[in-house]
ZALUMSE-247200 format. One record per residue (C-alpha): residue number from 1; x, y, z; residue in one letter. Coordinates in steps of 0.001 Angstrom, whole numbers, plus 524288, in hexadecimal, padded with zeros to 5 digits. Each point is the difference from the previous one (the first is absolute). Layout:
N
@nr:NUM; xx:X; yy:Y; zz:Z; rest:A
...
***
This chain:
199
@nr:1; xx:A8B8D; yy:4924D; zz:16943; rest:M
@nr:2; xx:806EF; yy:80E7B; zz:7FD2C; rest:P
@nr:3; xx:8089F; yy:80479; zz:80A22; rest:V
@nr:4; xx:80980; yy:80A9E; zz:80066; rest:S
@nr:5; xx:80B81; yy:803CC; zz:807BE; rest:D
@nr:6; xx:80482; yy:80B22; zz:7F88E; rest:S
@nr:7; xx:80029; yy:80A5B; zz:80A79; rest:P
@nr:8; xx:7FD5F; yy:80B96; zz:7F458; rest:Q
@nr:9; xx:7F340; yy:7F943; zz:7FFBF; rest:E
@nr:10; xx:7FBC8; yy:7FE4B; zz:80D04; rest:V
@nr:11; xx:7F4B7; yy:80785; zz:80366; rest:P
@nr:12; xx:7FF41; yy:80733; zz:80C29; rest:E
@nr:13; xx:7F292; yy:7FBD3; zz:80285; rest:D
@nr:14; xx:8025B; yy:7F230; zz:802DF; rest:L
@nr:15; xx:7FA34; yy:7F68C; zz:80953; rest:M
@nr:16; xx:7FB76; yy:7F15B; zz:802BD; rest:T
@nr:17; xx:7F4CC; yy:7FA53; zz:7F8A7; rest:V
@nr:18; xx:7F7D6; yy:7FE62; zz:809BF; rest:R
@nr:19; xx:800FA; yy:80E56; zz:80298; rest:E
@nr:20; xx:7FF78; yy:804BF; zz:7F29B; rest:A
@nr:21; xx:7F2A9; yy:7F86C; zz:7FED4; rest:A
@nr:22; xx:7FB8D; yy:80522; zz:80BB6; rest:Q
@nr:23; xx:80385; yy:80E99; zz:7FCBF; rest:A
@nr:24; xx:7F811; yy:800EF; zz:7F2A5; rest:V
@nr:25; xx:7F517; yy:7F561; zz:80472; rest:G
@nr:26; xx:80355; yy:7F2D5; zz:7F9E2; rest:V
@nr:27; xx:802DB; yy:7F172; zz:802F3; rest:M
@nr:28; xx:80ED4; yy:7FD76; zz:800F6; rest:P
@nr:29; xx:7FBBC; yy:7F543; zz:7F6EF; rest:T
@nr:30; xx:7FE56; yy:80A69; zz:7F592; rest:T
@nr:31; xx:80B94; yy:80604; zz:8039E; rest:V
@nr:32; xx:8081D; yy:7F23B; zz:7FC42; rest:H
@nr:33; xx:7F83A; yy:7FD5B; zz:7F361; rest:S
@nr:34; xx:804B1; yy:80B18; zz:7FAA0; rest:W
@nr:35; xx:80DB9; yy:7FE22; zz:80417; rest:I
@nr:36; xx:80019; yy:7F419; zz:7F9AD; rest:K
@nr:37; xx:7F966; yy:8049A; zz:7F28D; rest:R
@nr:38; xx:80958; yy:80933; zz:7FEF1; rest:G
@nr:39; xx:7F72A; yy:80CA0; zz:8020E; rest:R
@nr:40; xx:80728; yy:8042A; zz:80E4F; rest:L
@nr:41; xx:80E75; yy:7FFB4; zz:80254; rest:T
@nr:42; xx:803DF; yy:7FA5C; zz:80DCB; rest:A
@nr:43; xx:80DF3; yy:80461; zz:806BE; rest:Q
@nr:44; xx:80638; yy:7F56B; zz:808D7; rest:P
@nr:45; xx:8016E; yy:8024C; zz:80DCE; rest:S
@nr:46; xx:8049D; yy:7F991; zz:80A3A; rest:P
@nr:47; xx:7F15C; yy:7FFD6; zz:80727; rest:S
@nr:48; xx:7F8BD; yy:7FC4C; zz:7F1CA; rest:G
@nr:49; xx:7FDB4; yy:8051F; zz:7F5A9; rest:R
@nr:50; xx:7FD45; yy:80E7A; zz:7FEBF; rest:R
@nr:51; xx:7F807; yy:80873; zz:7F645; rest:V
@nr:52; xx:7FD0F; yy:80DD6; zz:7FC3E; rest:S
@nr:53; xx:7F30E; yy:80377; zz:80529; rest:R
@nr:54; xx:7FDED; yy:80B8F; zz:7F4F8; rest:A
@nr:55; xx:80270; yy:7F467; zz:7F6C1; rest:A
@nr:56; xx:7F68E; yy:7F84C; zz:806F1; rest:V
@nr:57; xx:7F569; yy:8092C; zz:80075; rest:Q
@nr:58; xx:80172; yy:80278; zz:7F207; rest:A
@nr:59; xx:7FC43; yy:7F175; zz:7FCD9; rest:L
@nr:60; xx:7F3F6; yy:8020E; zz:808D9; rest:V
@nr:61; xx:7F3C3; yy:801B7; zz:7F653; rest:P
@nr:62; xx:7F8A8; yy:80C64; zz:802F8; rest:P
@nr:63; xx:7F223; yy:7FF7D; zz:80863; rest:L
@nr:64; xx:7F46F; yy:7FE63; zz:7F763; rest:A
@nr:65; xx:7F7A7; yy:80AB2; zz:80260; rest:P
@nr:66; xx:7F41D; yy:7FD86; zz:809F0; rest:P
@nr:67; xx:7F2B7; yy:7FDF9; zz:7FAB1; rest:V
@nr:68; xx:7F734; yy:80AFA; zz:80288; rest:P
@nr:69; xx:7F3B4; yy:7FC8F; zz:80A4B; rest:A
@nr:70; xx:7F58A; yy:804FD; zz:7F3C9; rest:D
@nr:71; xx:8062B; yy:7F856; zz:7F5DD; rest:A
@nr:72; xx:7F65F; yy:7F718; zz:7F812; rest:V
@nr:73; xx:80328; yy:7F605; zz:7F594; rest:A
@nr:74; xx:7FD08; yy:803B5; zz:7F2BA; rest:I
@nr:75; xx:7F44B; yy:7F973; zz:7FCF8; rest:Y
@nr:76; xx:7FA8F; yy:80669; zz:80D7F; rest:E
@nr:77; xx:80567; yy:80DB1; zz:7F9D9; rest:A
@nr:78; xx:7F69E; yy:7FD03; zz:7F40D; rest:L
@nr:79; xx:7F531; yy:7FD86; zz:80778; rest:R
@nr:80; xx:80103; yy:80EB2; zz:80805; rest:L
@nr:81; xx:80401; yy:80868; zz:7F4DC; rest:T
@nr:82; xx:7FA7B; yy:7FBF2; zz:7F25F; rest:D
@nr:83; xx:80DB4; yy:8008C; zz:7FCCB; rest:V
@nr:84; xx:80233; yy:7F61B; zz:7F5D6; rest:T
@nr:85; xx:80BD0; yy:7F2BF; zz:802E4; rest:R
@nr:86; xx:804D0; yy:8039D; zz:7F441; rest:R
@nr:87; xx:803A3; yy:80F5F; zz:80384; rest:N
@nr:88; xx:80458; yy:7FBD9; zz:80C26; rest:I
@nr:89; xx:80A0E; yy:7F55C; zz:7FCD5; rest:E
@nr:90; xx:803EE; yy:80AB6; zz:7F581; rest:T
@nr:91; xx:80335; yy:809B4; zz:80B5B; rest:W
@nr:92; xx:806A3; yy:7F6F2; zz:8090F; rest:V
@nr:93; xx:807E2; yy:7FD0E; zz:7F421; rest:K
@nr:94; xx:801A5; yy:80C68; zz:7FD84; rest:Q
@nr:95; xx:805B8; yy:802A8; zz:80D4A; rest:G
@nr:96; xx:7F4CD; yy:809DC; zz:7FFF6; rest:R
@nr:97; xx:7F6A2; yy:7F8EC; zz:80B11; rest:L
@nr:98; xx:80876; yy:7FCB3; zz:80C0E; rest:P
@nr:99; xx:7FE66; yy:7F105; zz:802F6; rest:S
@nr:100; xx:80394; yy:7F6A4; zz:8083B; rest:W
@nr:101; xx:802C7; yy:7F05C; zz:80255; rest:H
@nr:102; xx:7F3BC; yy:7FA36; zz:808D6; rest:G
@nr:103; xx:7FC4D; yy:7F4FF; zz:80455; rest:R
@nr:104; xx:7F83E; yy:7FCE2; zz:7F4B9; rest:Y
@nr:105; xx:806E2; yy:8070A; zz:7F609; rest:G
@nr:106; xx:803B9; yy:80D42; zz:7FA5B; rest:T
@nr:107; xx:7F6E7; yy:80AD3; zz:8088B; rest:V
@nr:108; xx:7FBEC; yy:80E99; zz:7FECC; rest:V
@nr:109; xx:7F9BC; yy:809A3; zz:806EA; rest:R
@nr:110; xx:7F2A0; yy:8040A; zz:7FD63; rest:V
@nr:111; xx:80506; yy:80DDB; zz:80064; rest:A
@nr:112; xx:80AD5; yy:800E0; zz:7F5FA; rest:D
@nr:113; xx:7F78F; yy:7F8F3; zz:7F70F; rest:V
@nr:114; xx:7F5AE; yy:80A7E; zz:80112; rest:Q
@nr:115; xx:80A10; yy:80B5A; zz:7FEC6; rest:N
@nr:116; xx:8062D; yy:7F831; zz:7F374; rest:L
@nr:117; xx:7F068; yy:7FF34; zz:7FA0E; rest:A
@nr:118; xx:7FED5; yy:80EE8; zz:803DE; rest:Q
@nr:119; xx:80AD8; yy:80474; zz:7F879; rest:Q
@nr:120; xx:7FB64; yy:7F866; zz:7F567; rest:R
@nr:121; xx:7F291; yy:80577; zz:7FFDA; rest:A
@nr:122; xx:80584; yy:80D23; zz:80139; rest:M
@nr:123; xx:809A5; yy:7FE54; zz:7F39E; rest:A
@nr:124; xx:7F3DB; yy:7FBAF; zz:7F908; rest:A
@nr:125; xx:7F809; yy:8091E; zz:802B6; rest:A
@nr:126; xx:80AF8; yy:80B9A; zz:7FDF7; rest:A
@nr:127; xx:7FF1E; yy:7F8EC; zz:7F2EE; rest:G
@nr:128; xx:7F29D; yy:80015; zz:7FC89; rest:R
@nr:129; xx:7FF02; yy:80E92; zz:802B0; rest:N
@nr:130; xx:7FCE7; yy:7FD7B; zz:80E65; rest:D
@nr:131; xx:7F22B; yy:7FA65; zz:7FA06; rest:T
@nr:132; xx:7F7C5; yy:7FF82; zz:80C94; rest:P
@nr:133; xx:7FACE; yy:7F40D; zz:805D7; rest:L
@nr:134; xx:7F287; yy:7FCC0; zz:7FDB0; rest:P
@nr:135; xx:7F8A2; yy:7FE7E; zz:80BEB; rest:A
@nr:136; xx:7F941; yy:7F591; zz:7FB43; rest:A
@nr:137; xx:80C86; yy:7F8E0; zz:7FCEC; rest:A
@nr:138; xx:80477; yy:7F313; zz:80678; rest:L
@nr:139; xx:80A41; yy:7F687; zz:80299; rest:S
@nr:140; xx:80170; yy:7F6A6; zz:7F613; rest:V
@nr:141; xx:7FD6F; yy:7F453; zz:80A74; rest:R
@nr:142; xx:7F335; yy:80914; zz:802FC; rest:D
@nr:143; xx:7FC69; yy:7FF00; zz:7F257; rest:V
@nr:144; xx:801A9; yy:7F211; zz:7FEB3; rest:V
@nr:145; xx:7F734; yy:7FC4E; zz:80B4B; rest:R
@nr:146; xx:7F55D; yy:808ED; zz:7FC24; rest:L
@nr:147; xx:7FFF4; yy:7FD48; zz:7F074; rest:S
@nr:148; xx:8039C; yy:7F140; zz:7FFDC; rest:G
@nr:149; xx:809AF; yy:80430; zz:7F482; rest:V
@nr:150; xx:80ECC; yy:7F97B; zz:8022B; rest:S
@nr:151; xx:80B47; yy:80797; zz:8037D; rest:E
@nr:152; xx:8067D; yy:7FB3E; zz:7F49A; rest:S
@nr:153; xx:7F76D; yy:80673; zz:7F671; rest:R
@nr:154; xx:7FE82; yy:80CAC; zz:8079C; rest:L
@nr:155; xx:80DD0; yy:800E6; zz:7FED7; rest:Y
@nr:156; xx:800D9; yy:7FD37; zz:7F127; rest:M
@nr:157; xx:7F55C; yy:80892; zz:7FE12; rest:W
@nr:158; xx:8095D; yy:80AF5; zz:80691; rest:M
@nr:159; xx:80A8E; yy:7FB3B; zz:7F85C; rest:K
@nr:160; xx:7F8BC; yy:8028A; zz:7F1F7; rest:K
@nr:161; xx:7FC64; yy:80C04; zz:8055A; rest:G
@nr:162; xx:7F05F; yy:7FDA8; zz:7FFD4; rest:L
@nr:163; xx:7FDB6; yy:801F9; zz:80DEB; rest:L
@nr:164; xx:80275; yy:80D3D; zz:807F0; rest:P
@nr:165; xx:8098C; yy:7FDE9; zz:80B98; rest:V
@nr:166; xx:8065D; yy:807BF; zz:80A25; rest:W
@nr:167; xx:80A2B; yy:801C8; zz:8090A; rest:P
@nr:168; xx:7FB50; yy:7FC8D; zz:80E45; rest:G
@nr:169; xx:80235; yy:80992; zz:80AC7; rest:S
@nr:170; xx:8058E; yy:7F46A; zz:80817; rest:G
@nr:171; xx:80452; yy:7F2FE; zz:7F874; rest:S
@nr:172; xx:7F993; yy:7FB2C; zz:7F227; rest:G
@nr:173; xx:7F9ED; yy:804DE; zz:7F5E1; rest:Q
@nr:174; xx:7F291; yy:802C7; zz:80024; rest:R
@nr:175; xx:7F427; yy:7FDD9; zz:7F4F9; rest:V
@nr:176; xx:7F17C; yy:8040B; zz:80180; rest:R
@nr:177; xx:7F6A1; yy:7F4BC; zz:7FFE9; rest:L
@nr:178; xx:7F771; yy:806E3; zz:7F700; rest:V
@nr:179; xx:80AC8; yy:8006A; zz:7F65E; rest:D
@nr:180; xx:801F0; yy:7F099; zz:801B3; rest:V
@nr:181; xx:7F0BA; yy:7FE92; zz:7FDCF; rest:V
@nr:182; xx:80155; yy:805CD; zz:7F32A; rest:A
@nr:183; xx:808DF; yy:7F8D7; zz:7FB25; rest:L
@nr:184; xx:7FA0D; yy:7F36C; zz:80387; rest:V
@nr:185; xx:7F299; yy:80431; zz:7F9FD; rest:E
@nr:186; xx:804AC; yy:803F7; zz:7F2E0; rest:R
@nr:187; xx:7FAFD; yy:7F7D2; zz:7F613; rest:P
@nr:188; xx:8030B; yy:7F289; zz:7FFD9; rest:G
@nr:189; xx:8041D; yy:7FE5F; zz:80F87; rest:R
@nr:190; xx:7F6E4; yy:7FE6A; zz:80A8C; rest:A
@nr:191; xx:80256; yy:80442; zz:80E53; rest:L
@nr:192; xx:802F7; yy:7F40F; zz:808C3; rest:P
@nr:193; xx:7F80A; yy:80131; zz:80AD6; rest:P
@nr:194; xx:803A9; yy:8090C; zz:80B58; rest:R
@nr:195; xx:80332; yy:7F72F; zz:80C11; rest:P
@nr:196; xx:7F7FB; yy:8072C; zz:80B16; rest:E
@nr:197; xx:80720; yy:808D0; zz:80A34; rest:R
@nr:198; xx:803C8; yy:7FAFF; zz:80BAC; rest:V
@nr:199; xx:7FBD1; yy:809EA; zz:80B22; rest:P
***
């Protein structure tokens, strides 16, 4: 165990292991473990080993920030915002989206996701020369529900430039149902049965 008895090395804030542990909020056994592993230097004294309070405090890991009351799991943020999982996870990885470790994994605030989605939409709108959003434009999920066309097919058409797309004012991309129907009804294609609307 590392013990120093050199006068010039003796810190001014020495206290017993128990006192130091109580001062920084850890168990005395934790302090003894740090001494045994060589992470903390102990000074001999008639009343037992003494350690520097500052040295003990430096070894205490920082407290994790509290999880906000309105934080939700990523799958819940997907449902509430229409933002893709890939975007959310990318924003978390880049440090742009604050996240916390919740009981069931990573959690985020819906307001933060919506804020980033809005920033992305505004940037996209600026790149499109502020093209106005048509009144008939719907979210991708709504178009999937109303047309029966799969989400992957819609994104494929967007990527190929076949389907006009606009950034939404809140989150996600917007497309017009009429444009989707026109693509499906092209020669050689048949429109899938449209599901009934749920009131």
